[in-house]
C-alpha positions in Angstrom: -264.5 -102.6 -80.5 -262.2 -99.1 -81.3 -259.7 -98.4 -78.9 -260.9 -94.5 -76.5 -257.6 -92.2 -78.3 -258.4 -90.4 -74.5 -257.2 -93.6 -73.4 -254.2 -94.4 -75.5 -254.2 -90.5 -74.7 -253.6 -91.3 -71.0 -251.4 -94.5 -71.0 -248.8 -92.3 -73.1 -248.8 -89.5 -70.5 -248.6 -91.2 -67.6 -246.0 -93.2 -69.7 -244.6 -89.7 -70.1 -244.9 -88.9 -66.7 -243.3 -92.0 -65.4 -239.9 -91.4 -67.3 -240.4 -88.1 -65.7 -239.4 -88.5 -63.0 -237.4 -91.5 -63.1 -234.8 -89.2 -64.4 -235.3 -87.3 -61.0 -234.9 -89.9 -58.8 -231.8 -91.2 -60.4 -230.8 -87.3 -59.7 -231.4 -87.3 -56.0 -229.6 -91.1 -56.0 -226.4 -89.8 -58.1 -227.2 -86.5 -55.9 -227.3 -88.3 -52.6 -223.3 -89.4 -51.9 -222.9 -85.6 -51.4 -224.1 -86.4 -47.9 -221.8 -87.7 -45.4 -224.2 -88.6 -42.7 -226.8 -91.6 -43.8 -229.5 -89.5 -42.4 -229.4 -86.7 -44.6 -228.7 -88.5 -47.4 -232.4 -91.0 -46.4 -233.7 -87.1 -46.0 -232.6 -85.7 -49.6 -234.5 -88.7 -51.2 -237.2 -88.9 -49.8 -237.6 -85.4 -51.1 -236.8 -86.3 -54.2 -238.9 -88.3 -54.6 -241.5 -86.7 -53.4 -241.0 -84.5 -55.8 -240.6 -86.7 -58.6 -244.0 -87.6 -58.4 -245.0 -84.5 -57.9 -243.5 -83.6 -61.3 -244.4 -87.0 -63.5 -248.6 -85.8 -61.9 -247.9 -82.6 -63.9 -246.3 -84.1 -66.5 -248.4 -86.7 -67.7 -251.1 -83.4 -66.7 -250.5 -81.4 -69.6 -249.7 -83.9 -71.8 -252.6 -85.6 -71.3 -254.2 -81.5 -71.8 -252.4 -81.2 -75.2 -252.2 -84.6 -77.1 -248.9 -86.8 -77.3 -247.5 -84.9 -80.1 -248.1 -81.7 -78.8 -246.3 -81.4 -76.1 -243.2 -82.8 -77.8 -242.9 -80.5 -80.6 -243.0 -78.6 -77.8 -240.8 -79.9 -76.0 -238.3 -79.5 -79.3 -239.8 -76.4 -80.5 -237.0 -73.1 -80.1 -238.2 -69.6 -79.7 -237.2 -68.8 -83.7 -239.8 -71.2 -85.1 -242.6 -68.1 -83.9 -240.3 -66.2 -86.7 -240.5 -68.9 -89.7 -240.6 -67.1 -93.4 -241.7 -69.4 -95.9 -239.9 -69.6 -99.1 -240.5 -67.6 -102.0 -242.3 -70.9 -104.5 -243.4 -72.7 -100.9 -247.4 -72.7 -100.6 -247.5 -70.3 -97.9 -247.6 -67.2 -97.0 -246.7 -63.7 -94.6 -248.8 -61.5 -94.4 -250.2 -58.7 -92.4 -252.9 -58.6 -90.5 -254.6 -56.2 -93.5 -252.8 -58.4 -96.0 -254.6 -61.3 -94.1 -257.9 -59.7 -95.0 -257.1 -59.7 -98.8 -255.7 -62.2 -99.3 -258.7 -64.3 -97.6 -260.7 -61.7 -99.8 -259.0 -62.6 -102.9 -259.9 -66.6 -102.7 -256.1 -67.0 -101.6 -256.5 -68.9 -97.6 -256.5 -72.2 -98.5 -257.4 -72.8 -94.7 -260.0 -71.8 -94.4 -261.7 -74.6 -92.3 -260.6 -76.7 -89.1 -259.6 -76.3 -85.2 -258.7 -74.0 -82.7 -255.7 -73.5 -80.2 -255.3 -70.3 -78.4 -252.2 -69.7 -76.8 -252.1 -73.9 -76.2 -256.2 -74.6 -74.9 -258.1 -76.1 -77.4 -260.3 -78.9 -75.5 -264.4 -78.0 -75.2 -266.2 -75.0 -75.8 -266.7 -75.1 -78.9 -262.4 -74.7 -79.8 -262.7 -78.7 -80.7 -265.2 -78.5 -83.6 -264.4 -78.0 -87.1 -264.7 -73.8 -87.4 -265.3 -72.8 -91.1 -264.0 -69.2 -91.7 -267.4 -67.8 -92.2 -265.7 -63.3 -92.7 -262.5 -61.7 -91.8 -262.0 -58.0 -90.4 -259.5 -55.4 -89.5 -259.5 -51.7 -87.7 -256.5 -50.2 -88.2 -256.7 -47.8 -85.4 -257.0 -50.6 -83.1 -254.9 -53.0 -84.4 -258.1 -55.5 -83.9 -258.5 -58.3 -86.7 -262.0 -60.0 -86.0 -262.3 -63.5 -88.1 -266.0 -64.3 -87.9 -267.4 -68.4 -88.1 -270.0 -70.6 -90.1 -271.2 -71.7 -86.5 -272.2 -71.0 -83.2 -272.2 -66.9 -84.5 -268.6 -67.3 -83.1 -265.9 -65.6 -83.4 -262.5 -64.9 -82.5 -261.2 -61.6 -81.9 -257.3 -61.3 -81.2 -256.2 -57.5 -79.8 -252.6 -56.4 -81.8 -251.7 -59.3 -83.9 -248.2 -60.2 -85.7 -247.0 -61.5 -88.7 -249.8 -64.1 -89.4 -248.2 -67.3 -91.3 -250.8 -69.5 -93.7 -250.6 -72.5 -95.4 -252.3 -75.1 -96.9 -253.4 -77.1 -93.8 -252.6 -74.7 -91.0 -252.5 -70.8 -89.9 -250.6 -68.9 -87.5 -251.2 -66.0 -85.3 -247.6 -65.9 -84.2 -248.1 -63.3 -81.2 -250.9 -61.5 -79.9 -251.5 -59.1 -76.6 -254.8 -60.0 -76.3 -257.4 -63.2 -78.0 -261.4 -63.1 -77.3 -262.9 -66.2 -77.7 -267.3 -65.7 -78.2 -270.2 -68.2 -79.2 -274.0 -68.1 -78.6 -275.6 -72.1 -78.1 -279.6 -72.2 -77.6 -281.6 -69.2 -76.8 -278.9 -67.2 -74.6 -279.1 -63.6 -75.7 -275.5 -62.6 -74.5 -272.4 -65.1 -75.6 -270.5 -66.7 -74.1 -266.8 -65.6 -73.7 -263.7 -66.6 -73.2 -260.5 -63.5 -72.8 -257.1 -64.5 -72.9 -254.4 -61.8 -72.3 -250.5 -61.8 -71.9 -248.9 -60.4 -68.9 -244.9 -60.8 -69.6 -245.4 -64.2 -69.9 -248.2 -65.0 -68.2 -251.6 -65.4 -70.0 -254.8 -64.2 -68.2 -257.9 -65.8 -68.2 -261.2 -64.4 -67.6 -264.8 -65.5 -68.5 -268.7 -65.3 -68.5 -269.5 -69.1 -68.2 -267.6 -71.8 -65.6 -264.5 -72.8 -67.8 -265.5 -76.0 -66.5 -267.8 -77.1 -68.2 -267.9 -76.0 -72.0 
């Protein structure tokens, strides 16, 4: 019998959460020395233990959702990585949306098949299906890039895309204002959609179906 990948992910997520929580407790033990009375030390330590428990749960949940490698990569990544420029001899391209459409039309995009991740969201909603790009369009007036896929009549609409980094293994749109993922299943007339809109540091979402059902 093979190990269930989700069981392993859950195990390592719990370990990461426990380590994080333990770190907060140790810091709390160190800080209790600042209080002179035993009662103050006791109350402060209780608060720290509760906070460490909540933090451990949140970190474990986030690590499980993203996957261990993606979670760890997010911790060590910097904003400078969003502005990587490939070397001249590198097998990768950095292009505008218009240039990207042309590259795809010329057959120069090698990573036209794979899984989709939208601002860290990748589970269910047919995102974790292997999707293959069928066509790409860009409307300059509205700054809208539309990518069509061969399965589920799915499409990805990106408003205000910045530079696009494409390599043999991945395509990364470094920044966008809004993203809309649409697909059809069965005999439904109207497509299901999940809409993501960046407002400051927050991502606001909306949908025409239940978010947790997909």
